[in-house]
C-alpha positions, 0 to 999 in steps of 0.5 A: 954920292949916296950917304948913309948912317950906321945905326946902333946895331952897326948896320949901314942904312941909306935912304932910297927914293922909290916911285909908286905905280903913279910915279909919286916918289917915297923915301924909305930907309933900307939896310945895306946887306952885303950877303944879298946879291939881289937889288932891293927887297921890300916887305909885302905891305910896302909893295902893296902900298906902292902898288908895284907891278908883279913880274915873276917868281924868284928863288934863292938860297938863304944864309942858312942853306934853305931855299925860298920862293918869292914874288918879284916886282918892278919899281923905279928908284932914284939912284945917285940922281938917275931913275933906274928900273929894278926888280924888287924881291918880296921878303918878310923883313925890313927893306934890304939893299943888295949888291946888285944895286950897289954895283958889286 
């Protein structure tokens, strides 16, 4: 079971365990974003700190209708006790958990 909290802005927050390129596990809080249909987004500085492997470019339509192109990386996260390899979307925002990781 994955537990979280709701902050003062009424955002659901969970703590994720993310492995860096050497396999060391780091804990990171992330907001659950039900409008995000990806897996997980992380800011560029955290991606660099974890030394994640670049995979490809991605494209998305944002909530305001604009289109953006972004880098997609790969990381291993610990999800409900299992190690799972997932795509990580680079975004200039705080970490967001999307519906793909939540199993929409």
